N, CA, C, O and the ligand as a Tripos MOL2 file, in Angstrom:
@<TRIPOS>MOLECULE
protein
  233   231    59     0     0
PROTEIN
NO_CHARGES

@<TRIPOS>ATOM
      1 N           6.4430   -1.0690  -16.6860 N.3       1 MET1
      2 CA          5.2720   -1.1220  -15.7950 C.3       1 MET1
      3 C           5.7240   -1.0220  -14.3440 C.2       1 MET1
      4 O           6.7520   -1.5670  -13.9430 O.2       1 MET1
      5 N           4.9190   -0.3080  -13.5810 N.am      2 GLU2
      6 CA          5.1780   -0.1620  -12.1540 C.3       2 GLU2
      7 C           3.9510   -0.6130  -11.3720 C.2       2 GLU2
      8 O           2.8190   -0.4920  -11.8410 O.2       2 GLU2
      9 N           4.1920   -1.1280  -10.1860 N.am      3 LYS3
     10 CA          3.0860   -1.4280   -9.2710 C.3       3 LYS3
     11 C           2.6850   -0.1290   -8.6020 C.2       3 LYS3
     12 O           3.5330    0.6150   -8.1090 O.2       3 LYS3
     13 N           1.4090    0.1380   -8.5880 N.am      4 VAL4
     14 CA          0.9180    1.3820   -8.0040 C.3       4 VAL4
     15 C          -0.1660    1.0710   -6.9740 C.2       4 VAL4
     16 O          -1.1100    0.3280   -7.2400 O.2       4 VAL4
     17 N           0.0010    1.6640   -5.7880 N.am      5 ILE5
     18 CA         -1.0040    1.5270   -4.7420 C.3       5 ILE5
     19 C          -1.4470    2.9180   -4.3360 C.2       5 ILE5
     20 O          -0.6360    3.7340   -3.9000 O.2       5 ILE5
     21 N          -2.7130    3.1820   -4.4790 N.am      6 LYS6
     22 CA         -3.2490    4.4660   -4.0200 C.3       6 LYS6
     23 C          -3.7690    4.2680   -2.6050 C.2       6 LYS6
     24 O          -4.6580    3.4570   -2.3440 O.2       6 LYS6
     25 N          -3.1780    5.0430   -1.7020 N.am      7 CYS7
     26 CA         -3.4970    4.8800   -0.2940 C.3       7 CYS7
     27 C          -5.0000    5.0240   -0.0430 C.2       7 CYS7
     28 O          -5.5650    4.3140    0.7900 O.2       7 CYS7
     29 N          -5.6270    5.9200   -0.7460 N.am      8 ARG8
     30 CA         -7.0630    6.1450   -0.5740 C.3       8 ARG8
     31 C          -7.8670    4.8750   -0.8630 C.2       8 ARG8
     32 O          -8.8700    4.5960   -0.2060 O.2       8 ARG8
     33 N          -7.4110    4.1170   -1.8500 N.am      9 ASP9
     34 CA         -8.1250    2.8890   -2.2200 C.3       9 ASP9
     35 C          -8.0300    1.8230   -1.1320 C.2       9 ASP9
     36 O          -8.8690    0.9270   -1.0430 O.2       9 ASP9
     37 N          -6.9850    1.9410   -0.3050 N.am     10 VAL10
     38 CA         -6.8330    0.9820    0.7920 C.3      10 VAL10
     39 C          -7.8000    1.3280    1.9340 C.2      10 VAL10
     40 O          -8.1050    0.4950    2.7870 O.2      10 VAL10
     41 N          -8.2720    2.5860    1.9230 N.am     11 GLY11
     42 CA         -9.2560    2.9600    2.9280 C.3      11 GLY11
     43 C          -8.8510    4.1410    3.7950 C.2      11 GLY11
     44 O          -9.5660    4.5140    4.7240 O.2      11 GLY11
     45 N          -7.6900    4.7320    3.4840 N.am     12 PHE12
     46 CA         -7.2510    5.8920    4.2540 C.3      12 PHE12
     47 C          -7.6290    7.1730    3.5300 C.2      12 PHE12
     48 O          -7.6740    7.2150    2.3000 O.2      12 PHE12
     49 N          -7.9030    8.2250    4.3090 N.am     13 ASP13
     50 CA         -8.1870    9.5280    3.7220 C.3      13 ASP13
     51 C          -6.8470   10.2030    3.4450 C.2      13 ASP13
     52 O          -6.3770   11.0270    4.2300 O.2      13 ASP13
     53 N          -6.2470    9.8430    2.3260 N.am     14 CYS14
     54 CA         -4.8560   10.1890    2.0650 C.3      14 CYS14
     55 C          -4.6160   10.1750    0.5640 C.2      14 CYS14
     56 O          -5.1150    9.3010   -0.1450 O.2      14 CYS14
     57 N          -3.8500   11.1450    0.0850 N.am     15 ASP15
     58 CA         -3.5490   11.2050   -1.3450 C.3      15 ASP15
     59 C          -2.2330   10.5200   -1.6890 C.2      15 ASP15
     60 O          -1.7280   10.6530   -2.8040 O.2      15 ASP15
     61 N          -1.6840    9.7920   -0.7300 N.am     16 GLY16
     62 CA         -0.4230    9.1100   -0.9580 C.3      16 GLY16
     63 C          -0.5170    8.0450   -2.0330 C.2      16 GLY16
     64 O          -1.4860    7.2890   -2.1000 O.2      16 GLY16
     65 N           0.5060    7.9980   -2.8730 N.am     17 VAL17
     66 CA          0.5760    6.9720   -3.9070 C.3      17 VAL17
     67 C           1.9230    6.2790   -3.7930 C.2      17 VAL17
     68 O           2.9660    6.9330   -3.7640 O.2      17 VAL17
     69 N           1.8980    4.9710   -3.7290 N.am     18 ILE18
     70 CA          3.1270    4.1920   -3.6330 C.3      18 ILE18
     71 C           3.4090    3.5460   -4.9790 C.2      18 ILE18
     72 O           2.5430    2.9100   -5.5780 O.2      18 ILE18
     73 N           4.6350    3.7240   -5.4380 N.am     19 ARG19
     74 CA          5.0380    3.1270   -6.7050 C.3      19 ARG19
     75 C           6.2890    2.3060   -6.4930 C.2      19 ARG19
     76 O           7.2050    2.7270   -5.7860 O.2      19 ARG19
     77 N           6.3310    1.1410   -7.1020 N.am     20 ALA20
     78 CA          7.5050    0.2860   -6.9730 C.3      20 ALA20
     79 C           7.6070   -0.6320   -8.1860 C.2      20 ALA20
     80 O           6.6580   -0.8070   -8.9510 O.2      20 ALA20
     81 N           8.7920   -1.2060   -8.3280 N.am     21 LYS21
     82 CA          9.0420   -2.0660   -9.4880 C.3      21 LYS21
     83 C           8.4170   -3.4480   -9.3270 C.2      21 LYS21
     84 O           7.9810   -4.0700  -10.2960 O.2      21 LYS21
     85 N           8.3840   -3.9160   -8.0670 N.am     22 THR22
     86 CA          7.8610   -5.2640   -7.8240 C.3      22 THR22
     87 C           6.7570   -5.2270   -6.7890 C.2      22 THR22
     88 O           6.6380   -4.2760   -6.0170 O.2      22 THR22
     89 N           5.9410   -6.2900   -6.7840 N.am     23 GLU23
     90 CA          4.8580   -6.3660   -5.8130 C.3      23 GLU23
     91 C           5.4080   -6.3970   -4.3860 C.2      23 GLU23
     92 O           4.8630   -5.7660   -3.4800 O.2      23 GLU23
     93 N           6.4950   -7.1430   -4.2110 N.am     24 GLU24
     94 CA          7.1200   -7.2660   -2.8970 C.3      24 GLU24
     95 C           7.5390   -5.9020   -2.3640 C.2      24 GLU24
     96 O           7.2720   -5.5560   -1.2130 O.2      24 GLU24
     97 N           8.2040   -5.1320   -3.2290 N.am     25 GLU25
     98 CA          8.6720   -3.7970   -2.8520 C.3      25 GLU25
     99 C           7.4810   -2.8810   -2.5670 C.2      25 GLU25
    100 O           7.4990   -2.1040   -1.6130 O.2      25 GLU25
    101 N           6.4610   -2.9790   -3.3950 N.am     26 ALA26
    102 CA          5.2780   -2.1310   -3.2100 C.3      26 ALA26
    103 C           4.6100   -2.4180   -1.8710 C.2      26 ALA26
    104 O           4.1920   -1.4980   -1.1680 O.2      26 ALA26
    105 N           4.5130   -3.6900   -1.5240 N.am     27 LEU27
    106 CA          3.8970   -4.0710   -0.2490 C.3      27 LEU27
    107 C           4.7190   -3.5490    0.9250 C.2      27 LEU27
    108 O           4.1800   -3.0820    1.9280 O.2      27 LEU27
    109 N           6.0490   -3.6420    0.7680 N.am     28 LYS28
    110 CA          6.9490   -3.1810    1.8300 C.3      28 LYS28
    111 C           6.7950   -1.6710    2.0410 C.2      28 LYS28
    112 O           6.7030   -1.1900    3.1710 O.2      28 LYS28
    113 N           6.7700   -0.9350    0.9170 N.am     29 LEU29
    114 CA          6.6320    0.5220    1.0010 C.3      29 LEU29
    115 C           5.2640    0.9130    1.5460 C.2      29 LEU29
    116 O           5.1470    1.8590    2.3260 O.2      29 LEU29
    117 N           4.2360    0.1880    1.1360 N.am     30 ALA30
    118 CA          2.8830    0.4830    1.6040 C.3      30 ALA30
    119 C           2.7780    0.2460    3.1100 C.2      30 ALA30
    120 O           2.1620    1.0350    3.8260 O.2      30 ALA30
    121 N           3.3760   -0.8310    3.5780 N.am     31 ALA31
    122 CA          3.3590   -1.1390    5.0060 C.3      31 ALA31
    123 C           4.0870   -0.0550    5.7870 C.2      31 ALA31
    124 O           3.6150    0.3780    6.8390 O.2      31 ALA31
    125 N           5.2400    0.3870    5.2780 N.am     32 ALA32
    126 CA          6.0150    1.4290    5.9440 C.3      32 ALA32
    127 C           5.2320    2.7380    5.9700 C.2      32 ALA32
    128 O           5.2380    3.4510    6.9740 O.2      32 ALA32
    129 N           4.5650    3.0490    4.8700 N.am     33 HIS33
    130 CA          3.7630    4.2650    4.7920 C.3      33 HIS33
    131 C           2.5880    4.2000    5.7700 C.2      33 HIS33
    132 O           2.3020    5.1710    6.4710 O.2      33 HIS33
    133 N           1.9170    3.0600    5.8110 N.am     34 ALA34
    134 CA          0.7670    2.9140    6.7100 C.3      34 ALA34
    135 C           1.1830    3.1010    8.1700 C.2      34 ALA34
    136 O           0.4490    3.6880    8.9650 O.2      34 ALA34
    137 N           2.3670    2.5970    8.5090 N.am     35 LYS35
    138 CA          2.8780    2.7510    9.8700 C.3      35 LYS35
    139 C           3.2540    4.1920   10.1580 C.2      35 LYS35
    140 O           2.8490    4.7590   11.1730 O.2      35 LYS35
    141 N           4.0400    4.7890    9.2500 N.am     36 ALA36
    142 CA          4.5650    6.1340    9.4710 C.3      36 ALA36
    143 C           3.4770    7.1970    9.3900 C.2      36 ALA36
    144 O           3.4440    8.1120   10.2120 O.2      36 ALA36
    145 N           2.5940    7.0840    8.4140 N.am     37 ALA37
    146 CA          1.6290    8.1480    8.1590 C.3      37 ALA37
    147 C           0.3050    7.9250    8.8570 C.2      37 ALA37
    148 O          -0.4050    8.8860    9.1550 O.2      37 ALA37
    149 N          -0.0410    6.6730    9.1230 N.am     38 HIS38
    150 CA         -1.3720    6.3930    9.6490 C.3      38 HIS38
    151 C          -1.3610    5.6480   10.9750 C.2      38 HIS38
    152 O          -2.4140    5.2610   11.4830 O.2      38 HIS38
    153 N          -0.1790    5.4480   11.5350 N.am     39 GLY39
    154 CA         -0.0920    4.8350   12.8480 C.3      39 GLY39
    155 C          -0.5610    3.3920   12.9030 C.2      39 GLY39
    156 O          -0.9330    2.8910   13.9650 O.2      39 GLY39
    157 N          -0.5430    2.7310   11.7630 N.am     40 LEU40
    158 CA         -0.9600    1.3330   11.7270 C.3      40 LEU40
    159 C           0.1450    0.4620   12.3270 C.2      40 LEU40
    160 O           1.2330    0.3480   11.7630 O.2      40 LEU40
    161 N          -0.1450   -0.1430   13.4650 N.am     41 GLU41
    162 CA          0.8830   -0.9270   14.1560 C.3      41 GLU41
    163 C           1.1710   -2.2510   13.4670 C.2      41 GLU41
    164 O           2.3190   -2.6110   13.2080 O.2      41 GLU41
    165 N           0.0900   -2.9610   13.1810 N.am     42 ASP42
    166 CA          0.2670   -4.2910   12.6110 C.3      42 ASP42
    167 C          -0.2570   -4.3510   11.1870 C.2      42 ASP42
    168 O          -1.4110   -4.0230   10.9130 O.2      42 ASP42
    169 N           0.6100   -4.7730   10.2980 N.am     43 VAL43
    170 CA          0.1570   -5.0130    8.9320 C.3      43 VAL43
    171 C          -0.2870   -6.4720    8.8880 C.2      43 VAL43
    172 O           0.5140   -7.3820    8.6760 O.2      43 VAL43
    173 N          -1.5640   -6.6610    9.0910 N.am     44 THR44
    174 CA         -2.1260   -8.0100    9.1800 C.3      44 THR44
    175 C          -2.3070   -8.6080    7.7840 C.2      44 THR44
    176 O          -2.2590   -7.8930    6.7830 O.2      44 THR44
    177 N          -2.5160   -9.9180    7.7280 N.am     45 PRO45
    178 CA         -2.7850  -10.5450    6.4220 C.3      45 PRO45
    179 C          -3.9810   -9.9050    5.7250 C.2      45 PRO45
    180 O          -4.0240   -9.8270    4.4970 O.2      45 PRO45
    181 N          -4.9510   -9.4480    6.5140 N.am     46 GLU46
    182 CA         -6.1220   -8.7950    5.9210 C.3      46 GLU46
    183 C          -5.7180   -7.4870    5.2350 C.2      46 GLU46
    184 O          -6.2040   -7.1600    4.1520 O.2      46 GLU46
    185 N          -4.8210   -6.7510    5.8890 N.am     47 VAL47
    186 CA         -4.3540   -5.4920    5.3060 C.3      47 VAL47
    187 C          -3.5740   -5.7690    4.0230 C.2      47 VAL47
    188 O          -3.7460   -5.0820    3.0170 O.2      47 VAL47
    189 N          -2.7210   -6.7780    4.0750 N.am     48 VAL48
    190 CA         -1.9360   -7.1380    2.8940 C.3      48 VAL48
    191 C          -2.8660   -7.5240    1.7390 C.2      48 VAL48
    192 O          -2.6450   -7.1460    0.5880 O.2      48 VAL48
    193 N          -3.9060   -8.2840    2.0750 N.am     49 LYS49
    194 CA         -4.8730   -8.7150    1.0710 C.3      49 LYS49
    195 C          -5.5670   -7.5050    0.4470 C.2      49 LYS49
    196 O          -5.7670   -7.4340   -0.7660 O.2      49 LYS49
    197 N          -5.9260   -6.5620    1.3120 N.am     50 LYS50
    198 CA         -6.5960   -5.3460    0.8520 C.3      50 LYS50
    199 C          -5.6680   -4.5500   -0.0710 C.2      50 LYS50
    200 O          -6.0780   -4.0810   -1.1330 O.2      50 LYS50
    201 N          -4.4170   -4.4100    0.3560 N.am     51 ILE51
    202 CA         -3.4440   -3.6670   -0.4510 C.3      51 ILE51
    203 C          -3.2780   -4.3420   -1.8130 C.2      51 ILE51
    204 O          -3.2710   -3.6740   -2.8480 O.2      51 ILE51
    205 N          -3.1460   -5.6710   -1.8060 N.am     52 LYS52
    206 CA         -2.9860   -6.3950   -3.0680 C.3      52 LYS52
    207 C          -4.2010   -6.2080   -3.9760 C.2      52 LYS52
    208 O          -4.0760   -6.1260   -5.1980 O.2      52 LYS52
    209 N          -5.3810   -6.1450   -3.3520 N.am     53 SER53
    210 CA         -6.6040   -6.0570   -4.1470 C.3      53 SER53
    211 C          -6.7440   -4.7000   -4.8460 C.2      53 SER53
    212 O          -7.4350   -4.5930   -5.8590 O.2      53 SER53
    213 N          -6.0880   -3.6630   -4.3040 N.am     54 VAL54
    214 CA         -6.1960   -2.3460   -4.9180 C.3      54 VAL54
    215 C          -4.9570   -1.9990   -5.7530 C.2      54 VAL54
    216 O          -4.9020   -0.9420   -6.3810 O.2      54 VAL54
    217 N          -3.9750   -2.8880   -5.7540 N.am     55 MET55
    218 CA         -2.7410   -2.6370   -6.4910 C.3      55 MET55
    219 C          -2.9960   -2.7070   -7.9960 C.2      55 MET55
    220 O          -3.6440   -3.6270   -8.4940 O.2      55 MET55
    221 N          -2.4690   -1.7130   -8.7010 N.am     56 THR56
    222 CA         -2.6220   -1.7040  -10.1530 C.3      56 THR56
    223 C          -1.2540   -1.5750  -10.7960 C.2      56 THR56
    224 O          -0.2500   -1.3690  -10.1150 O.2      56 THR56
    225 N          -1.2260   -1.6950  -12.1010 N.am     57 GLU57
    226 CA          0.0260   -1.4990  -12.8350 C.3      57 GLU57
    227 C          -0.1240   -0.3340  -13.7810 C.2      57 GLU57
    228 O          -1.1390   -0.1770  -14.4610 O.2      57 GLU57
    229 N           0.9170    0.4820  -13.8070 N.am     58 GLU58
    230 CA          0.9020    1.6330  -14.7270 C.3      58 GLU58
    231 C           2.1880    1.6660  -15.5020 C.2      58 GLU58
    232 O           2.3860    2.5530  -16.3330 O.2      58 GLU58
    233 ZN         -1.5310    7.2470    3.2230 Zn       59 ZN59
@<TRIPOS>BOND
     1     1     2 1
     2     2     3 1
     3     3     4 2
     4     3     5 am
     5     5     6 1
     6     6     7 1
     7     7     8 2
     8     7     9 am
     9     9    10 1
    10    10    11 1
    11    11    12 2
    12    11    13 am
    13    13    14 1
    14    14    15 1
    15    15    16 2
    16    15    17 am
    17    17    18 1
    18    18    19 1
    19    19    20 2
    20    19    21 am
    21    21    22 1
    22    22    23 1
    23    23    24 2
    24    23    25 am
    25    25    26 1
    26    26    27 1
    27    27    28 2
    28    27    29 am
    29    29    30 1
    30    30    31 1
    31    31    32 2
    32    31    33 am
    33    33    34 1
    34    34    35 1
    35    35    36 2
    36    35    37 am
    37    37    38 1
    38    38    39 1
    39    39    40 2
    40    39    41 am
    41    41    42 1
    42    42    43 1
    43    43    44 2
    44    43    45 am
    45    45    46 1
    46    46    47 1
    47    47    48 2
    48    47    49 am
    49    49    50 1
    50    50    51 1
    51    51    52 2
    52    51    53 am
    53    53    54 1
    54    54    55 1
    55    55    56 2
    56    55    57 am
    57    57    58 1
    58    58    59 1
    59    59    60 2
    60    59    61 am
    61    61    62 1
    62    62    63 1
    63    63    64 2
    64    63    65 am
    65    65    66 1
    66    66    67 1
    67    67    68 2
    68    67    69 am
    69    69    70 1
    70    70    71 1
    71    71    72 2
    72    71    73 am
    73    73    74 1
    74    74    75 1
    75    75    76 2
    76    75    77 am
    77    77    78 1
    78    78    79 1
    79    79    80 2
    80    79    81 am
    81    81    82 1
    82    82    83 1
    83    83    84 2
    84    83    85 am
    85    85    86 1
    86    86    87 1
    87    87    88 2
    88    87    89 am
    89    89    90 1
    90    90    91 1
    91    91    92 2
    92    91    93 am
    93    93    94 1
    94    94    95 1
    95    95    96 2
    96    95    97 am
    97    97    98 1
    98    98    99 1
    99    99   100 2
   100    99   101 am
   101   101   102 1
   102   102   103 1
   103   103   104 2
   104   103   105 am
   105   105   106 1
   106   106   107 1
   107   107   108 2
   108   107   109 am
   109   109   110 1
   110   110   111 1
   111   111   112 2
   112   111   113 am
   113   113   114 1
   114   114   115 1
   115   115   116 2
   116   115   117 am
   117   117   118 1
   118   118   119 1
   119   119   120 2
   120   119   121 am
   121   121   122 1
   122   122   123 1
   123   123   124 2
   124   123   125 am
   125   125   126 1
   126   126   127 1
   127   127   128 2
   128   127   129 am
   129   129   130 1
   130   130   131 1
   131   131   132 2
   132   131   133 am
   133   133   134 1
   134   134   135 1
   135   135   136 2
   136   135   137 am
   137   137   138 1
   138   138   139 1
   139   139   140 2
   140   139   141 am
   141   141   142 1
   142   142   143 1
   143   143   144 2
   144   143   145 am
   145   145   146 1
   146   146   147 1
   147   147   148 2
   148   147   149 am
   149   149   150 1
   150   150   151 1
   151   151   152 2
   152   151   153 am
   153   153   154 1
   154   154   155 1
   155   155   156 2
   156   155   157 am
   157   157   158 1
   158   158   159 1
   159   159   160 2
   160   159   161 am
   161   161   162 1
   162   162   163 1
   163   163   164 2
   164   163   165 am
   165   165   166 1
   166   166   167 1
   167   167   168 2
   168   167   169 am
   169   169   170 1
   170   170   171 1
   171   171   172 2
   172   171   173 am
   173   173   174 1
   174   174   175 1
   175   175   176 2
   176   175   177 am
   177   177   178 1
   178   178   179 1
   179   179   180 2
   180   179   181 am
   181   181   182 1
   182   182   183 1
   183   183   184 2
   184   183   185 am
   185   185   186 1
   186   186   187 1
   187   187   188 2
   188   187   189 am
   189   189   190 1
   190   190   191 1
   191   191   192 2
   192   191   193 am
   193   193   194 1
   194   194   195 1
   195   195   196 2
   196   195   197 am
   197   197   198 1
   198   198   199 1
   199   199   200 2
   200   199   201 am
   201   201   202 1
   202   202   203 1
   203   203   204 2
   204   203   205 am
   205   205   206 1
   206   206   207 1
   207   207   208 2
   208   207   209 am
   209   209   210 1
   210   210   211 1
   211   211   212 2
   212   211   213 am
   213   213   214 1
   214   214   215 1
   215   215   216 2
   216   215   217 am
   217   217   218 1
   218   218   219 1
   219   219   220 2
   220   219   221 am
   221   221   222 1
   222   222   223 1
   223   223   224 2
   224   223   225 am
   225   225   226 1
   226   226   227 1
   227   227   228 2
   228   227   229 am
   229   229   230 1
   230   230   231 1
   231   231   232 2
@<TRIPOS>SUBSTRUCTURE
     1 MET1         2 RESIDUE 1 A MET
     2 GLU2         6 RESIDUE 1 A GLU
     3 LYS3        10 RESIDUE 1 A LYS
     4 VAL4        14 RESIDUE 1 A VAL
     5 ILE5        18 RESIDUE 1 A ILE
     6 LYS6        22 RESIDUE 1 A LYS
     7 CYS7        26 RESIDUE 1 A CYS
     8 ARG8        30 RESIDUE 1 A ARG
     9 ASP9        34 RESIDUE 1 A ASP
    10 VAL10       38 RESIDUE 1 A VAL
    11 GLY11       42 RESIDUE 1 A GLY
    12 PHE12       46 RESIDUE 1 A PHE
    13 ASP13       50 RESIDUE 1 A ASP
    14 CYS14       54 RESIDUE 1 A CYS
    15 ASP15       58 RESIDUE 1 A ASP
    16 GLY16       62 RESIDUE 1 A GLY
    17 VAL17       66 RESIDUE 1 A VAL
    18 ILE18       70 RESIDUE 1 A ILE
    19 ARG19       74 RESIDUE 1 A ARG
    20 ALA20       78 RESIDUE 1 A ALA
    21 LYS21       82 RESIDUE 1 A LYS
    22 THR22       86 RESIDUE 1 A THR
    23 GLU23       90 RESIDUE 1 A GLU
    24 GLU24       94 RESIDUE 1 A GLU
    25 GLU25       98 RESIDUE 1 A GLU
    26 ALA26      102 RESIDUE 1 A ALA
    27 LEU27      106 RESIDUE 1 A LEU
    28 LYS28      110 RESIDUE 1 A LYS
    29 LEU29      114 RESIDUE 1 A LEU
    30 ALA30      118 RESIDUE 1 A ALA
    31 ALA31      122 RESIDUE 1 A ALA
    32 ALA32      126 RESIDUE 1 A ALA
    33 HIS33      130 RESIDUE 1 A HIS
    34 ALA34      134 RESIDUE 1 A ALA
    35 LYS35      138 RESIDUE 1 A LYS
    36 ALA36      142 RESIDUE 1 A ALA
    37 ALA37      146 RESIDUE 1 A ALA
    38 HIS38      150 RESIDUE 1 A HIS
    39 GLY39      154 RESIDUE 1 A GLY
    40 LEU40      158 RESIDUE 1 A LEU
    41 GLU41      162 RESIDUE 1 A GLU
    42 ASP42      166 RESIDUE 1 A ASP
    43 VAL43      170 RESIDUE 1 A VAL
    44 THR44      174 RESIDUE 1 A THR
    45 PRO45      178 RESIDUE 1 A PRO
    46 GLU46      182 RESIDUE 1 A GLU
    47 VAL47      186 RESIDUE 1 A VAL
    48 VAL48      190 RESIDUE 1 A VAL
    49 LYS49      194 RESIDUE 1 A LYS
    50 LYS50      198 RESIDUE 1 A LYS
    51 ILE51      202 RESIDUE 1 A ILE
    52 LYS52      206 RESIDUE 1 A LYS
    53 SER53      210 RESIDUE 1 A SER
    54 VAL54      214 RESIDUE 1 A VAL
    55 MET55      218 RESIDUE 1 A MET
    56 THR56      222 RESIDUE 1 A THR
    57 GLU57      226 RESIDUE 1 A GLU
    58 GLU58      230 RESIDUE 1 A GLU
    59 ZN59       233 GROUP 0 **** ****
């Protein structure tokens, strides 16, 4: 099983999909992607909560 975050589900108009072995890694990759691809400066607790809420396992 992998943690999967679809960027679109977080609220961005983006087909990016983040996959990682652990939730911690997935959150880290999602934060890096949001910064690099979407110019998100601060990954706030609200953003983390949103990311966690859309995270699935495949
Ligand atoms: Zn994205």
